[in-house]
VOMISE-491810 format. One record per residue (C-alpha): residue in three letters; z, x, y. Coordinates in steps of 0.1 Angstrom, whole numbers, padded with zeros to 4 digits, always signed. Layout:
<nodes>
ALAZXY ...
</nodes>
This chain:
<nodes>
MET-0011+0450-0185 ARG+0024+0457-0173 GLY+0011+0492-0165 ILE-0012+0477-0139 GLY+0016+0460-0121 THR+0036+0492-0118 PHE+0008+0517-0113 LEU-0006+0500-0082 PRO+0015+0497-0050 GLY+0013+0459-0051 ALA-0006+0428-0058 PHE-0027+0432-0026 LEU-0043+0464-0040 LEU-0048+0447-0074 SER-0065+0418-0056 ALA-0088+0442-0039 THR-0096+0459-0072 LEU-0103+0425-0089 GLY-0126+0415-0059 ALA-0145+0447-0062 ALA-0149+0443-0099 VAL-0161+0407-0095 ALA-0187+0418-0069 GLN-0199+0447-0091 ALA-0202+0423-0120 ALA-0221+0396-0101 ASP-0255+0405-0118 GLU-0240+0419-0150 PRO-0219+0405-0179 ALA-0184+0400-0165 GLY-0165+0407-0198 GLU-0143+0434-0183 VAL-0133+0412-0153 VAL-0126+0382-0175 GLU-0105+0405-0198 MET-0085+0418-0167 VAL-0079+0382-0155 VAL-0068+0370-0189 GLY-0044+0400-0191 LEU-0029+0390-0158 MET-0023+0354-0170 ARG-0001+0368-0197 GLU+0021+0387-0173 ASP+0057+0376-0167 ASP+0054+0382-0130 LYS+0045+0350-0112 ASP+0026+0367-0084 LEU+0003+0384-0109 ARG-0003+0352-0127 SER-0011+0335-0094 LEU-0036+0362-0087 ALA-0053+0355-0120 PHE-0054+0318-0114 GLU-0070+0323-0080 GLN-0098+0343-0098 VAL-0102+0315-0122 ARG-0104+0289-0094 SER-0133+0305-0075 GLU-0141+0341-0082 VAL-0153+0346-0117 GLN-0182+0323-0123 GLY-0200+0309-0153 GLU-0194+0286-0182 ALA-0188+0314-0207 ALA-0159+0326-0185 THR-0146+0291-0183 ARG-0145+0289-0221 LEU-0127+0322-0224 PHE-0101+0312-0198 ALA-0095+0278-0215 ALA-0092+0295-0249 GLU-0061+0313-0235 LEU-0042+0280-0229 PRO-0025+0278-0264 LYS-0014+0315-0261 LEU+0005+0312-0228 SER+0040+0301-0219 PRO+0043+0265-0207 GLU+0047+0276-0171 ALA+0016+0297-0173 GLN-0003+0268-0191 VAL+0006+0245-0161 GLY-0008+0271-0137 LEU-0040+0277-0156 LEU-0046+0239-0160 SER-0044+0236-0123 ALA-0068+0264-0118 LEU-0092+0250-0143 ALA-0090+0216-0126 ASP-0099+0232-0093 ARG-0127+0252-0110 GLY-0143+0219-0120 ASP-0162+0232-0150 LYS-0161+0207-0178 ALA-0166+0234-0204 ALA-0128+0236-0203 ARG-0124+0199-0213 PRO-0120+0204-0251 SER-0091+0228-0247 VAL-0075+0205-0221 LEU-0078+0175-0245 GLU-0061+0195-0272 LEU-0030+0201-0250 VAL-0027+0165-0242 SER-0021+0156-0278 ALA-0006+0189-0291 SER+0017+0203-0265 ARG+0055+0196-0270 ASP+0061+0204-0233 GLU+0061+0173-0210 SER+0051+0193-0179 VAL+0021+0208-0199 ARG+0010+0174-0211 ALA+0013+0160-0176 ALA-0008+0189-0162 ALA-0034+0185-0189 ILE-0036+0148-0182 GLY-0040+0154-0145 ALA-0067+0180-0151 LEU-0088+0154-0170 GLY-0093+0136-0137 PHE-0114+0166-0127 LEU-0128+0178-0160 GLY-0129+0146-0181 GLU-0157+0122-0190 PRO-0158+0084-0191 ALA-0149+0086-0228 ASP-0115+0099-0218 ALA-0105+0067-0200 PRO-0089+0051-0231 LEU-0068+0082-0237 LEU-0056+0081-0201 VAL-0048+0044-0204 ASP-0028+0051-0235 ARG-0008+0078-0216 LEU-0004+0054-0187 ALA+0012+0029-0211 LYS+0032+0052-0233 GLY+0038+0085-0215 SER+0068+0098-0196 LYS+0070+0091-0159 ALA+0053+0124-0151 GLU+0025+0117-0176 GLN+0021+0082-0163 ALA+0018+0095-0127 ALA-0008+0120-0139 ALA-0027+0095-0159 ARG-0029+0070-0130 ALA-0042+0097-0107 SER-0068+0108-0132 LEU-0080+0072-0139 VAL-0085+0068-0101 ARG-0104+0101-0099 LEU-0123+0102-0133 PRO-0160+0102-0126 GLY-0185+0079-0142 GLU-0199+0044-0137 ALA-0186+0033-0171 VAL-0149+0040-0162 PRO-0141+0007-0145 GLY-0156-0012-0174 SER-0132+0008-0197 ILE-0103-0001-0175 VAL-0112-0038-0175 ALA-0116-0037-0213 ALA-0081-0022-0216 THR-0066-0051-0196 LYS-0077-0076-0222 ALA-0050-0066-0248 ALA-0025-0048-0224 PRO+0009-0062-0215 PRO+0011-0077-0181 PRO+0029-0048-0164 LEU+0002-0024-0176 VAL-0025-0048-0164 VAL-0010-0048-0129 MET-0012-0010-0129 LEU-0048-0010-0142 MET-0059-0036-0116 GLY-0043-0014-0089 ILE-0064+0015-0101 LEU-0095-0006-0099 VAL-0087-0013-0062 GLU-0082+0024-0055 ARG-0115+0032-0072 ARG-0131+0004-0050 ALA-0146-0009-0082 THR-0164-0039-0067 GLY-0185-0042-0099 THR-0153-0056-0116 ILE-0149-0086-0093 PRO-0163-0111-0118 ASP-0136-0099-0143 LEU-0109-0102-0117 LEU-0120-0137-0108 ALA-0117-0146-0145 ALA-0083-0131-0147 ALA-0072-0149-0115 VAL-0074-0182-0134 GLY-0059-0169-0167 PRO-0028-0181-0184 ASP-0004-0153-0174 PRO+0011-0156-0138 VAL+0017-0119-0134 VAL-0019-0111-0144 ARG-0032-0139-0121 GLY-0011-0124-0092 ALA-0024-0089-0098 ALA-0060-0102-0100 MET-0058-0121-0068 SER-0041-0091-0050 ALA-0070-0069-0062 LEU-0095-0095-0050 GLY-0079-0096-0016 GLN-0088-0059-0013 LEU-0122-0059-0031 ALA-0138-0093-0027 GLY-0162-0104+0001 PRO-0168-0138+0018 GLU-0193-0147-0010 HIS-0163-0147-0034 VAL-0140-0170-0015 ALA-0152-0202-0033 ALA-0143-0187-0066 MET-0110-0173-0052 VAL-0101-0209-0043 GLN-0097-0216-0080 GLY-0072-0188-0082 VAL-0052-0204-0054 LEU-0053-0238-0072 LYS-0043-0222-0105 ALA-0013-0203-0090 GLN+0021-0218-0093 GLU+0036-0233-0062 GLY+0060-0209-0045 ARG+0056-0171-0043 GLU+0025-0169-0065 ARG+0007-0195-0045 GLU+0016-0179-0012 ALA+0004-0145-0024 ALA-0029-0161-0036 GLU-0033-0178-0002 LYS-0028-0144+0016 ALA-0054-0128-0006 VAL-0080-0153+0005 MET-0068-0148+0041 LEU-0074-0111+0038 VAL-0110-0116+0026 CYS-0118-0141+0054 GLY-0101-0118+0079 ARG-0127-0091+0072 ILE-0155-0112+0086 ALA-0164-0094+0118 ASP-0169-0125+0140 PRO-0135-0143+0143 PRO-0149-0178+0149 LYS-0167-0175+0116 ARG-0138-0164+0095 ALA-0129-0198+0082 GLU-0165-0208+0073 PRO-0166-0198+0036 LEU-0132-0214+0030 LEU-0141-0246+0049 ALA-0173-0248+0028 ALA-0153-0245-0004 VAL-0126-0269+0007 GLU-0153-0295+0017 LYS-0164-0296-0020 LEU-0129-0304-0033 LYS-0115-0338-0039 GLY-0081-0354-0040 ALA-0051-0332-0047 ASP-0071-0300-0048 ARG-0083-0305-0013 ILE-0048-0312-0001 ALA-0035-0282-0019 MET-0059-0259-0001 LEU-0048-0269+0034 PRO-0020-0243+0038 THR-0046-0216+0028 LEU-0069-0229+0055 GLY-0041-0227+0080 ARG-0035-0190+0071 VAL-0071-0183+0081 GLY-0070-0205+0112 GLY-0098-0208+0138 ALA-0113-0237+0157 GLY-0132-0250+0126 ALA-0099-0254+0106 VAL-0082-0272+0134 GLU-0100-0305+0130 VAL-0093-0306+0093 VAL-0057-0298+0097 GLU-0051-0323+0125 GLY-0068-0349+0103 ALA-0042-0342+0076 ILE-0013-0344+0100 ALA-0025-0378+0113 ASP-0028-0391+0077 ALA-0005-0419+0067 ASP+0000-0404+0032 PRO+0032-0383+0033 ALA+0018-0357+0009 VAL-0013-0352+0031 HIS+0008-0351+0063 ALA+0032-0325+0048 ALA+0002-0303+0037 GLY-0012-0305+0073 ILE+0022-0295+0086 ARG+0024-0265+0063 ALA-0011-0255+0073 LEU-0001-0255+0110 CYS+0030-0235+0102 ASN+0008-0209+0085 TRP-0014-0203+0116 PRO-0022-0167+0122 ASP-0021-0167+0160 ALA-0005-0183+0190 THR-0034-0207+0198 VAL-0015-0235+0182 ALA+0017-0229+0202 PRO+0014-0262+0223 ARG+0010-0282+0192 LEU+0039-0266+0174 ILE+0061-0273+0204 GLU+0050-0309+0205 LEU+0054-0316+0168 SER+0087-0297+0166 GLN+0102-0324+0188 SER+0083-0354+0176 ASP+0077-0352+0139 ALA+0096-0378+0119 HIS+0109-0354+0093 ALA+0138-0330+0101 ASP+0125-0304+0076 HIS+0091-0305+0093 ARG+0106-0301+0127 THR+0126-0270+0115 ALA+0095-0255+0099 LEU+0074-0260+0130 LEU+0100-0244+0152 ARG+0103-0214+0129 ALA+0065-0211+0130 LEU+0066-0211+0168 ILE+0093-0184+0168 ARG+0071-0164+0144 ILE+0039-0166+0164 ALA+0054-0163+0199 PRO+0055-0125+0201 LEU+0023-0118+0181 PRO+0001-0092+0199 ASP-0031-0108+0214 ASP-0047-0112+0248 ARG-0015-0127+0263 THR+0007-0105+0286 ASP+0041-0094+0275 ARG+0055-0119+0301 GLN+0037-0148+0285 ARG+0048-0138+0250 LEU+0084-0135+0261 ASP+0082-0169+0280 LEU+0070-0186+0249 LEU+0098-0171+0229 LYS+0123-0183+0255 LYS+0107-0218+0252 ALA+0113-0217+0215 LEU+0150-0207+0222 GLU+0153-0238+0243 LEU+0142-0259+0214 CYS+0168-0244+0190 THR+0197-0265+0180 ARG+0211-0242+0153 ASP+0223-0206+0153 ALA+0200-0197+0124 GLU+0169-0203+0146 ARG+0185-0186+0176 VAL+0191-0155+0156 LEU+0154-0156+0145 VAL+0144-0157+0182 LEU+0165-0126+0190 GLN+0151-0108+0159 ARG+0115-0115+0169 ALA+0121-0105+0206 SER+0122-0068+0196 ALA+0084-0071+0190 ILE+0079-0074+0227 ARG+0086-0039+0239 ASN+0095-0038+0276 VAL+0126-0038+0298 GLU+0124-0076+0304 THR+0131-0081+0267 LEU+0162-0059+0270 ARG+0174-0081+0299 PHE+0168-0112+0278 LEU+0188-0098+0249 VAL+0218-0083+0267 PRO+0237-0116+0274 TYR+0237-0125+0237 MET+0259-0096+0229 LYS+0287-0118+0242 GLN+0279-0147+0219 PRO+0297-0141+0186 ALA+0271-0158+0164 GLN+0242-0140+0180 ALA+0258-0106+0189 PRO+0249-0087+0157 GLN+0212-0095+0160 ALA+0212-0089+0197 CYS+0227-0054+0191 GLN+0202-0048+0163 SER+0172-0058+0185 ILE+0184-0037+0214 VAL+0185-0006+0194 GLU+0151-0015+0180 LEU+0138-0016+0216 ALA+0155+0016+0224 HIS+0139+0033+0194 HIS+0107+0034+0215 ARG+0110+0063+0239 ASN+0082+0050+0262 VAL+0102+0019+0268 ARG+0137+0035+0269 GLU+0131+0066+0291 PRO+0116+0049+0322 ASN+0146+0025+0322 LYS+0172+0050+0310 ALA+0201+0038+0331 GLU+0196+0002+0321 PHE+0193+0011+0285 ASP+0223+0033+0286 ARG+0245+0005+0298 ALA+0231-0018+0271 LEU+0236+0008+0244 ASP+0272+0014+0256 GLU+0278-0023+0251 VAL+0262-0021+0216 ILE+0285+0007+0207 ALA+0315-0014+0218 THR+0303-0046+0202 SER+0285-0039+0169 GLN+0303-0037+0136 ASP+0273-0021+0120 ALA+0277+0017+0116 THR+0240+0023+0115 VAL+0234+0003+0147 VAL+0262+0022+0165 GLU+0249+0056+0153 ARG+0214+0047+0165 ALA+0228+0036+0199 ARG+0246+0069+0203 ARG+0216+0090+0194 TYR+0193+0071+0217 LYS+0217+0076+0246 LYS+0214+0113+0240 GLY+0176+0112+0238 GLN+0177+0120+0201 THR+0155+0105+0174 TRP+0164+0084+0144 VAL+0145+0082+0112 ARG+0145+0050+0093 PRO+0156+0055+0057 LYS+0129+0050+0031 ALA+0132+0018+0011 ALA+0146+0022-0023 GLU+0119+0021-0050 
</nodes>
């Protein structure tokens, strides 16, 4: 076939020749065309191989041709194998599956194995799910990535069941990956299995199950998810489980009704379990939850009172701001007062139907209540969420306060990052950015200030994996 590449003026003419041959063979056996394409696959020239792969993808039709193309896989170089596997995957004819499976187990080249595993997502069957799970567990990073993508894509109603079956004996890190795949597949049929895992013995598996339920479950599953919250260890696991329930309730279209399934579930609980669910109820919020939470805050039992305070601190919006202000000054426990003030600082700038002025005024009120620099710094940090020039004016004086200056500088450059805020107020921002440059000890903050003064952009570095 080297003669073809040198005889014709270029790949364009060869492409035209192939196209004509394919058209002529449309109603006849395409053996000669297949032979020509196969010959091009064996070429050293990448352009010629690419031309062949394009013919495999969409031009030369038929199951018989697919088998002939797939039969060439063991005869090609690793680079050509990868190209052909991609073309066969795009072709989508499962007649290539046996040859692809052979490469998964037989190839010594990692890139070929990864390409074959990836092709199974398009060419495989539900019976291939265990093999893909095995490669997800034991393969190289490239193979694991390909196996994950194929498990997400692999067609068949039986695939989610195979994935769930694999979780039963898998180590917790693998279970986490498999449950993430179920979420990507939107495998709602596995919700009963996830609910069972959410109350299992392993905290990592419980956390993964609750996270998956947060994405897949509906309001009808909230009562069962409550058991997952109660099973979770206090601390990060419990907080993550509470947020999963919050996500499910948050998908209820009518905001006043979002707490209803959780309220109904909590109503059936007794004693310590009922108290333990109050912080979750606070995360969902709503008028229906207020009465329950206020009842707990008024309770003489210190544990019930503390749970009510935590619930109020978890509130998802600013409707409880007056109560947070009141209790942050009057609660008998110093720790509670601090938590309530921090909750006020958190919710003050949240976007809702309040004006920017109202949000900033509430944040200023929170600042008035602060007695420690730690909370004052939080106020300045949260201020950058209110994107207007009034916030800039609020922040500028704090660059002269040593304890607050680093955060004030940081928040000013965060505001300046938004061109629609910065440009209409360029002179005022330029003066503030000059002061940031003179004040900040953070090289990144200074660089950003200089770039924004020049009207340049700044790209936030990606978080390390």
